[in-house]
N, C-alpha and C positions, 0 to 999 in steps of 0.2 A: 513715048510710053511713060507712064508714071512710075516713080520709084519711091520706096519708103525713106523716111528720114527720122532719126532719133536726135533729140536735142537734150543735152545734159546741162543742168544748172544747179545751183544751191540757193537755199533761202534761209533766213534766220530762224524760221520755225515752220512747223507743219501747217498751222492755220493759214499763214500767208501763202504758202505754196499751194494749198488746196483752193484758196480763194482765187488766185491767179489762174490756176488750172481750170476751175469751173467756168470762169469768164471765157477762156480760150476755147473750151469745148462748146459752150453755148453759142459762141460766134463761129463755130465750125472751122476754126483754124487748126485745131488738133483733134484727134479722135480719142485721146486718152492721155492722162498724166499719172505716172506712178510716183508716189512720194515715200521715201524711206527716212524715218526719223532717227535721231540719235547719233548722227555722224559728228565726230570731233575733227577739227581742222587745225593745221598749222600752216601758216601762209605768210609770204612777204607782202607788206603793204606800206608804201610811202617810207621806205628806208628802215623799217623795223620788222621783226618777226612777231607775229600775232598768233593767238590761239582762240578758238571759238567753237561753239556748238552750232550745228546747222542741220538742215534737212536736205537730202538729195532729191532732185526732181528729174524724171526722165519723161520727155514729151514725145508722143508718137504722132507723126504727121506724114506729109509727102513732100518730096523735093521741090515741086513747083510752088509750094507755099512758104519756102524757107525765108525769103526776105520779109514777107508779111508777118510770119510768126516771130522772127527775131526782133522786128520793130515793135510789135505788140508786147512782147516779153520785156524788152528794155524799158518801154514806157510805163509798165506796171511794177517793175522790180524795185524793191526798196533799197537795194545797194547802189552806191554811187557808180561803181564799175562792176556789174555782175559778170561772172565768168559764164560764158555761154559757148558750149562746144557742140559741134554737129558730127554725126556719124551716119554714113550711108550704108546700111546693112542690106543684105538680100532679104527677101520675104517670099513665103509661099503664095500661091494665087489667091487663096481664100483670105489671108491676112491683108494682102494688097487691096483686094476688092472691098474689104471692110474699111480700111483706111480711106480709100477714095470715096466710098459711099458716105462716110461720116464727116468728111471734110468738103463735101460738095454742097453748095447752097441750092436747095430745091427751087425749081422754077415755077 
């Protein structure tokens, strides 16, 4: 049985996030990407503490596409080492049906 999957990542800006999200939606790997602008980050990188402005992206897909989505996301991501986290939430039947329908390639 299919299960939903949320993928969390950040991008340097909203336009980059939306461009990647649109590609993945068109390729039917994800059903949706939510982009939240204006995040400020403090993070460790290569031995120093950095600060930056980013946009949060939450991708909605299904568990069976996890490897494909993560590979596609990494290949399109502008960061050298993007943070990509997955969450396996529950979903109601209508939401799950929508996710499956939008991420299934028509025959």
